[in-house]
C-alpha positions as CSV (number, residue, x, y, z in Angstrom):
1,D,-91.2,-34.1,5.2
2,A,-92.3,-35.2,1.7
3,S,-91.5,-31.8,0.3
4,F,-88.0,-31.8,1.9
5,Q,-88.9,-29.1,4.4
6,I,-86.9,-29.6,7.6
7,V,-89.1,-30.9,10.4
8,H,-86.5,-31.7,13.0
9,M,-82.7,-31.6,13.4
10,N,-80.7,-33.3,16.2
11,Q,-78.5,-31.2,18.4
12,K,-75.3,-32.0,16.5
13,A,-76.8,-30.9,13.2
14,K,-78.0,-27.7,14.7
15,S,-74.6,-27.0,16.1
16,L,-73.0,-27.5,12.7
17,F,-75.4,-25.3,10.7
18,F,-77.2,-22.8,12.9
19,A,-78.9,-22.1,16.2
20,E,-82.2,-23.7,16.9
21,S,-83.9,-20.3,16.9
22,E,-82.9,-19.9,13.2
23,L,-84.7,-23.0,12.0
24,K,-87.8,-21.4,10.6
25,S,-90.9,-22.9,9.2
26,G,-90.6,-23.7,5.5
27,F,-86.8,-24.1,5.7
28,T,-85.8,-26.8,3.1
29,L,-82.7,-28.9,2.4
30,N,-82.0,-26.5,-0.5
31,H,-81.9,-23.7,2.0
32,L,-79.6,-25.7,4.2
33,L,-77.2,-26.5,1.3
34,P,-77.6,-23.5,-1.0
35,N,-74.4,-24.1,-3.0
36,I,-75.1,-27.8,-3.8
37,E,-77.5,-28.3,-6.6
38,I,-78.9,-31.8,-6.3
39,D,-82.2,-33.6,-6.7
40,F,-82.2,-35.1,-3.2
41,E,-84.6,-38.0,-3.9
42,S,-83.2,-39.1,-7.3
43,T,-79.5,-38.6,-6.3
44,L,-79.4,-39.8,-2.8
45,L,-81.9,-42.7,-2.4
46,G,-79.8,-45.8,-2.3
47,N,-76.6,-43.8,-2.8
48,A,-74.0,-41.9,-0.7
49,L,-72.9,-38.5,-1.7
50,E,-69.8,-36.8,-0.6
51,I,-69.8,-33.0,-0.1
52,E,-67.5,-30.4,1.5
53,L,-69.0,-27.9,3.9
54,P,-67.4,-24.9,5.5
55,I,-67.6,-25.4,9.3
56,E,-66.4,-22.3,11.2
57,T,-62.9,-21.8,9.8
58,D,-62.4,-25.3,8.5
59,K,-63.7,-27.4,5.7
60,R,-65.2,-30.7,6.6
61,T,-66.2,-33.6,4.3
62,F,-69.5,-35.4,4.8
63,S,-71.1,-38.4,3.4
64,L,-74.8,-37.9,2.9
65,E,-77.3,-40.8,3.1
66,L,-81.1,-40.4,2.6
67,L,-83.6,-42.8,4.0
68,V,-87.4,-42.9,3.3
69,L,-89.6,-42.8,6.4
70,K,-92.9,-44.5,5.7
71,N,-96.2,-43.9,7.5
72,R,-95.5,-46.7,9.9
73,Y,-93.0,-44.4,11.6
74,F,-95.5,-41.6,11.9
75,G,-98.6,-43.5,12.7
76,R,-100.5,-41.8,9.9
77,N,-100.6,-41.8,6.1
78,Y,-97.5,-39.7,5.6
79,N,-94.1,-40.1,4.0
80,G,-90.9,-38.3,4.9
81,Y,-87.1,-38.6,4.8
82,C,-84.2,-38.8,7.1
83,L,-81.0,-37.2,5.8
84,T,-77.9,-38.3,7.7
85,F,-74.5,-36.4,7.6
86,F,-71.5,-38.6,8.4
87,D,-68.4,-36.6,9.0
88,I,-65.7,-38.5,7.1
89,T,-63.0,-35.8,7.1
90,E,-60.4,-37.7,9.1
91,H,-61.1,-40.9,7.0
92,K,-60.6,-38.9,3.8
93,K,-57.3,-37.5,5.1
94,E,-56.1,-41.0,6.1
95,M,-57.1,-42.3,2.6
96,E,-55.2,-39.5,1.0
97,V,-52.1,-40.3,3.0
98,M,-52.4,-44.0,2.2
99,E,-52.9,-43.2,-1.5
100,K,-49.8,-41.0,-1.5
101,M,-47.8,-43.6,0.3
102,A,-48.8,-46.1,-2.4
103,S,-48.1,-43.8,-5.3
104,Y,-45.1,-41.7,-4.3
105,D,-41.5,-42.6,-3.4
106,G,-41.1,-41.8,0.3
107,L,-37.6,-40.2,0.0
108,T,-37.8,-38.1,-3.2
109,Q,-41.6,-37.4,-3.1
110,I,-42.0,-38.1,-6.8
111,Y,-43.9,-41.1,-8.3
112,N,-42.6,-44.6,-7.5
113,R,-42.0,-47.3,-10.0
114,R,-45.4,-49.0,-9.5
115,Y,-47.4,-45.9,-10.0
116,F,-45.3,-44.8,-12.9
117,Y,-46.4,-48.0,-14.8
118,H,-50.0,-47.3,-13.9
119,L,-49.9,-43.7,-15.3
120,A,-47.5,-44.6,-18.2
121,T,-49.8,-47.4,-19.5
122,E,-52.7,-45.0,-19.6
123,M,-50.6,-42.3,-21.4
124,F,-49.2,-44.8,-23.8
125,D,-52.6,-46.2,-24.8
126,D,-53.9,-42.7,-25.3
127,A,-50.9,-41.8,-27.4
128,Q,-51.3,-44.9,-29.5
129,I,-55.0,-44.2,-30.2
130,Q,-54.4,-40.5,-30.9
131,M,-51.3,-41.4,-33.1
132,K,-49.0,-39.3,-30.9
133,N,-45.3,-39.9,-30.6
134,I,-43.4,-40.8,-27.4
135,A,-40.1,-40.1,-25.6
136,V,-38.7,-42.2,-22.7
137,V,-35.7,-41.0,-20.7
138,M,-33.8,-43.2,-18.3
139,F,-31.0,-41.8,-16.2
140,D,-28.8,-42.9,-13.4
141,L,-26.4,-41.2,-11.0
142,D,-22.7,-41.9,-11.8
143,D,-20.6,-43.6,-9.1
144,F,-23.3,-43.2,-6.5
145,K,-21.8,-45.9,-4.3
146,I,-18.8,-43.7,-3.9
147,V,-21.0,-40.9,-2.6
148,N,-22.4,-43.2,0.0
149,D,-19.0,-44.6,1.0
150,I,-17.3,-41.2,1.3
151,Y,-20.1,-39.0,2.6
152,G,-22.5,-41.5,4.2
153,H,-25.9,-42.8,3.3
154,Q,-27.7,-39.7,4.7
155,A,-25.7,-37.6,2.2
156,G,-26.7,-40.1,-0.5
157,D,-30.3,-39.7,0.4
158,Y,-29.9,-35.9,0.3
159,V,-28.5,-36.1,-3.2
160,L,-31.4,-38.3,-4.5
161,E,-34.0,-36.0,-2.9
162,E,-32.2,-32.8,-4.2
163,L,-31.8,-34.2,-7.7
164,A,-35.5,-35.2,-7.9
165,Q,-36.8,-31.9,-6.7
166,F,-34.4,-30.0,-9.0
167,L,-35.4,-32.0,-12.1
168,K,-39.0,-31.9,-11.2
169,T,-38.9,-28.2,-11.9
170,R,-37.2,-28.7,-15.2
171,F,-39.2,-31.5,-16.8
172,P,-42.4,-30.4,-18.6
173,K,-45.4,-31.2,-16.3
174,D,-47.4,-33.0,-18.9
175,G,-44.9,-35.9,-18.6
176,I,-44.5,-38.6,-15.9
177,F,-41.4,-38.4,-13.7
178,A,-40.6,-41.2,-11.2
179,R,-37.9,-42.9,-9.2
180,Y,-37.4,-46.2,-11.0
181,G,-35.2,-47.8,-8.3
182,G,-32.1,-47.0,-6.3
183,E,-30.4,-44.1,-8.0
184,E,-32.2,-44.6,-11.3
185,F,-35.0,-42.4,-12.6
186,I,-37.4,-42.4,-15.5
187,Y,-39.3,-39.7,-17.4
188,M,-41.9,-40.3,-20.1
189,V,-43.8,-37.8,-22.3
190,T,-46.0,-38.1,-25.4
191,N,-46.9,-35.7,-28.2
192,V,-43.6,-33.8,-28.2
193,T,-41.0,-32.5,-30.6
194,I,-38.1,-35.0,-30.3
195,N,-35.6,-32.3,-31.1
196,D,-36.9,-30.3,-28.1
197,V,-36.5,-33.4,-25.9
198,K,-33.0,-34.0,-27.1
199,K,-32.0,-30.4,-26.3
200,L,-33.6,-30.5,-22.9
201,I,-31.9,-33.8,-21.9
202,S,-28.6,-32.7,-23.2
203,S,-29.0,-29.5,-21.2
204,L,-30.1,-31.3,-18.0
205,C,-27.0,-33.6,-18.2
206,K,-24.8,-30.5,-18.0
207,E,-26.9,-28.8,-15.4
208,V,-26.8,-31.8,-13.1
209,A,-23.0,-31.7,-13.3
210,T,-22.9,-28.1,-12.3
211,H,-25.7,-28.2,-9.7
212,P,-24.5,-27.3,-6.2
213,F,-25.0,-30.4,-4.1
214,V,-23.9,-29.4,-0.5
215,Y,-24.5,-31.6,2.5
216,S,-23.3,-30.6,6.0
217,E,-21.2,-27.8,4.4
218,R,-19.5,-30.4,2.2
219,K,-19.7,-29.9,-1.6
220,M,-20.1,-33.0,-3.8
221,K,-19.5,-33.5,-7.5
222,I,-22.5,-35.3,-8.9
223,T,-23.1,-36.4,-12.5
224,A,-25.6,-38.5,-14.3
225,S,-25.8,-40.6,-17.4
226,F,-28.9,-40.5,-19.6
227,G,-30.5,-42.8,-22.2
228,V,-33.4,-41.7,-24.5
229,S,-35.7,-43.7,-26.7
230,G,-38.8,-42.8,-28.6
231,S,-40.5,-42.2,-31.9
232,M,-40.4,-39.3,-34.3
233,K,-44.0,-39.9,-35.3
234,S,-46.6,-42.4,-34.1
235,I,-45.8,-45.3,-31.8
236,E,-44.6,-48.4,-33.4
237,K,-43.3,-50.5,-30.4
238,S,-44.5,-51.6,-27.0
239,L,-44.1,-49.5,-23.9
240,E,-41.8,-52.1,-22.5
241,T,-39.6,-51.9,-25.6
242,Y,-39.2,-48.2,-25.4
243,I,-38.3,-48.4,-21.7
244,K,-35.7,-51.2,-22.4
245,E,-34.2,-49.2,-25.3
246,A,-33.9,-46.1,-23.1
247,D,-32.2,-48.3,-20.4
248,D,-29.8,-49.8,-23.0
249,M,-28.9,-46.2,-24.1
250,L,-28.3,-45.4,-20.5
251,Y,-25.8,-48.2,-20.1
252,C,-24.1,-47.0,-23.4
253,S,-23.6,-43.7,-21.7
254,K,-22.2,-45.4,-18.7
255,G,-19.9,-47.6,-20.8
256,N,-18.6,-44.6,-22.8
257,G,-17.4,-42.5,-20.0
258,K,-20.6,-41.4,-18.1
259,N,-22.0,-37.9,-17.7
260,Q,-23.5,-37.9,-21.2
261,V,-26.6,-38.7,-23.2
262,F,-27.2,-41.5,-25.7
263,F,-30.2,-41.6,-28.1
264,T,-31.6,-44.6,-30.0
265,K,-31.2,-44.7,-33.8
266,D,-34.9,-44.0,-34.2
267,I,-34.6,-40.4,-32.9
268,Q,-31.0,-39.5,-33.9
């Protein structure tokens, strides 16, 4: 009714919340949703609100819509409301799966290249405004084609997945780690001590070379080459320039014997 006391509930609503015998006079929407503090009229009229409700042993997501019922529906000078709960749990789950598919690499389960650029642009812009520094790391598995040729493409997929999960635990979580393409990966972080980054990447290069990669009881020797760019102080170049410089350093590592790290002059 006009004071948000519950006058009637359909059978589905009763089964979700309580038995019909428990619907007492004076029971309001605030009683029905005691853990949700909202002004129903100002919040819901003309808008949809998503909420989570515990239903038995599960949590379900509902979209709430509020309609005004004028006196023409009641045949007398009286206003009321109709609150509709739409169960959108499965839709939300499908959307989360689709969002993950669009943001994550299907094999390694880390960010893909497209989503890396989305996050990196936001991080870069914030760092520029806040006058933070930046570090960009590009790295690539050495002689990965040989791994596929000798052990098979399934073994190659295993190496990429294992490497990504191993390094995911080693990179600081305030950075962005993504598969850049093929056997190439990228990591970006801002507001860091460059010497700490240099120590970390030099250590990771050695750790990759000694990490146990075993597929179908066959041990594989895997190494990676790294290139690092960045700034000691505030940002002075574009994001694309830092990425290109890191990539150039990566290929310097490749050209000088692989399994090593090269740094740009700006952070040496």
